[in-house]
C-alpha positions in Angstrom: 41.6 -57.7 -176.0 39.3 -55.3 -174.1 37.0 -55.9 -171.2 33.6 -54.3 -171.1 32.2 -53.4 -167.7 28.4 -53.6 -167.1 27.0 -50.7 -165.2 23.4 -50.4 -163.8 22.0 -47.0 -164.4 19.1 -46.1 -162.1 16.4 -43.6 -163.1 17.0 -40.2 -161.8 13.7 -39.9 -159.9 13.1 -43.5 -158.9 13.3 -42.8 -155.2 10.8 -40.0 -155.3 8.4 -42.0 -157.6 8.4 -44.9 -155.1 7.7 -42.5 -152.2 4.9 -40.8 -154.2 3.3 -44.1 -155.0 3.3 -45.2 -151.4 1.8 -41.9 -150.3 -1.0 -42.1 -152.8 -1.8 -45.7 -151.8 -1.9 -44.7 -148.1 -4.3 -41.8 -149.0 -6.6 -44.0 -150.9 -6.8 -46.6 -148.1 -7.4 -43.9 -145.5 -10.2 -42.3 -147.7 -11.9 -45.7 -148.1 -11.8 -46.5 -144.4 -13.2 -43.0 -143.6 -16.1 -43.6 -146.1 -17.0 -47.0 -144.7 -16.9 -45.8 -141.1 -18.9 -42.6 -141.7 -21.0 -43.0 -144.8 -21.1 -46.7 -145.6 -23.2 -47.8 -142.5 -26.9 -47.1 -142.2 -28.0 -46.5 -138.6 -31.6 -45.4 -139.2 -34.3 -47.1 -137.0 -37.3 -48.8 -138.6 -40.6 -47.2 -137.7 -42.8 -49.4 -135.5 -46.5 -48.5 -135.5 -48.9 -49.0 -132.6 -50.3 -52.2 -134.2 -46.9 -53.7 -134.7 -44.3 -55.2 -132.4 -40.5 -55.5 -133.0 -39.1 -59.0 -133.0 -35.7 -57.5 -132.0 -36.6 -55.8 -128.8 -40.0 -57.0 -127.7 -39.5 -60.7 -127.1 -37.5 -62.8 -124.7 -37.5 -66.4 -123.4 -40.1 -68.7 -124.8 -41.8 -66.1 -127.0 -38.5 -65.3 -128.7 -37.9 -69.0 -129.3 -41.4 -69.6 -130.7 -41.1 -66.6 -133.0 -37.7 -67.7 -134.3 -39.1 -71.1 -135.1 -42.1 -69.6 -136.9 -40.0 -67.2 -138.9 -37.7 -70.1 -139.9 -40.4 -72.5 -141.0 -43.2 -70.3 -142.3 -41.8 -70.5 -145.9 -41.7 -74.3 -145.7 -45.4 -74.6 -145.0 -46.5 -74.0 -148.7 -44.1 -76.7 -149.7 -45.6 -79.1 -147.1 -49.0 -78.1 -148.5 -47.9 -79.3 -151.9 -46.6 -82.6 -150.4 -49.7 -83.5 -148.4 -52.0 -82.8 -151.4 -49.8 -84.4 -154.1 -51.6 -87.7 -154.1 -55.2 -86.5 -153.6 -57.9 -88.5 -155.3 -59.9 -86.8 -158.1 -62.4 -84.5 -156.4 -60.7 -84.6 -153.0 -60.4 -81.2 -151.4 -57.0 -79.6 -151.0 -56.2 -78.7 -147.4 -53.4 -76.9 -145.5 -51.2 -79.1 -143.3 -52.8 -79.9 -140.0 -51.1 -80.4 -136.7 -50.6 -84.2 -137.3 -48.9 -83.4 -140.6 -46.5 -81.1 -138.6 -45.8 -84.0 -136.2 -44.9 -86.2 -139.1 -42.6 -83.5 -140.6 -41.0 -82.8 -137.1 -41.7 -79.1 -137.7 -41.1 -76.7 -134.9 -42.7 -75.0 -133.0 -45.6 -77.4 -133.6 -43.7 -80.6 -133.1 -44.0 -82.1 -129.5 -40.4 -82.5 -128.5 -38.3 -81.3 -125.5 -38.0 -77.8 -127.0 -41.8 -77.6 -127.3 -42.1 -78.5 -123.6 -39.5 -76.0 -122.5 -41.3 -73.3 -124.4 -44.6 -73.8 -122.6 -46.2 -76.7 -124.4 -48.2 -74.3 -126.5 -51.3 -75.7 -128.1 -51.8 -75.1 -131.8 -55.1 -74.9 -133.7 -55.7 -74.7 -137.5 -58.5 -72.7 -139.0 -59.4 -73.0 -142.7 -62.1 -70.5 -143.7 -63.3 -72.1 -146.9 -64.6 -75.7 -146.8 -65.5 -76.0 -150.5 -64.5 -74.7 -153.8 -61.4 -72.6 -154.5 -59.5 -72.0 -151.2 -59.3 -68.2 -150.9 -59.0 -66.2 -147.7 -56.9 -66.6 -144.6 -55.9 -69.9 -143.1 -54.6 -69.4 -139.5 -52.5 -71.4 -137.1 -53.1 -70.2 -133.5 -50.6 -71.0 -130.7 -52.1 -70.3 -127.3 -52.4 -71.6 -123.7 -48.7 -71.7 -123.0 -47.8 -72.9 -119.5 -45.1 -70.3 -118.8 -45.6 -67.0 -116.9 -46.0 -63.8 -119.0 -46.2 -65.9 -122.2 -48.2 -64.5 -125.1 -50.0 -66.1 -128.0 -48.9 -66.4 -131.7 -50.9 -66.4 -134.9 -49.5 -67.5 -138.3 -51.8 -66.2 -141.1 -51.6 -67.5 -144.6 -53.5 -65.3 -147.1 -54.0 -67.3 -150.2 -55.6 -67.2 -153.6 -55.9 -70.5 -155.5 -57.7 -69.9 -158.7 -56.9 -71.6 -162.0 -53.1 -71.6 -162.3 -52.6 -68.8 -159.8 -51.2 -69.8 -156.4 -50.3 -66.7 -154.3 -49.6 -66.9 -150.6 -48.7 -64.2 -148.0 -47.5 -65.3 -144.6 -47.5 -63.1 -141.5 -46.7 -63.7 -137.9 -48.9 -61.9 -135.2 -48.5 -61.8 -131.4 -51.0 -61.2 -128.6 -49.9 -60.4 -125.0 -52.6 -62.7 -123.6 -51.5 -66.3 -122.9 -55.0 -67.7 -123.6 -57.1 -66.3 -126.5 -59.7 -67.6 -128.9 -59.2 -68.0 -132.7 -59.8 -64.7 -134.4 -62.8 -64.1 -136.6 -60.6 -63.7 -139.7 -57.1 -63.1 -140.7 -57.7 -59.6 -142.1 -55.4 -56.9 -140.6 -58.2 -54.7 -139.4 -60.0 -57.5 -137.6 -56.8 -58.7 -135.9 -55.8 -55.2 -134.8 -59.2 -54.6 -133.3 -58.8 -57.8 -131.3 -55.5 -56.7 -129.9 -53.1 -58.6 -132.2 -49.8 -57.0 -133.2 -48.0 -57.8 -136.4 -44.4 -58.9 -135.7 -41.9 -56.8 -137.6 -38.8 -59.0 -138.3 -35.2 -58.0 -137.7 -33.3 -55.8 -140.1 -30.0 -57.2 -141.3 -27.9 -55.0 -139.1 -30.0 -55.8 -136.0 -29.8 -59.6 -136.8 -26.0 -59.4 -136.9 -26.0 -57.5 -133.6 -28.3 -60.0 -132.0 -26.1 -62.9 -133.0 -22.7 -61.5 -132.4 -23.4 -58.7 -129.9 -22.3 -55.1 -130.1 
């Protein structure tokens, strides 16, 4: 009766193959980290024209809070427009939400709550350029006469074309350094620029992250 012994035979170059694999993995990770740190991040600054103002570096205090609210809710206003006109009677004119509608929807920065008071109790006015027929042109919400020192005025313009089945809206936020100012003649860019209004350029993605989390 014979006894067979089992013997484990290791590959001749296994130790060197393991070392080579670890080395290649380390090189790949290092190369990826180098690419992300040097080439994967964009640091170019957005160009700001004389008739524009940066929302990242130009506002503070109440103006910053009002802008943030406007930027957050501006895209909700067309949906509120649909809601307030949903049950119109035949022949009844469509209209953009007025200031009472915004009170009902608790919509900042229009809604009169504690935050509204802390940010200067800004008074808001609605201007609709077309009283009859298809509503085409610029509707404007003017926020002015804030009670705080060095507070500016804001203007939310809604350029809209409602014709047939077409419903196109463009919403922009403008700022004026004067605390008290009259409603502009129209919402067209050239008119607003001549009257001293500046278009607010929103944050880029990188700057928004920096604003929230710091450097």
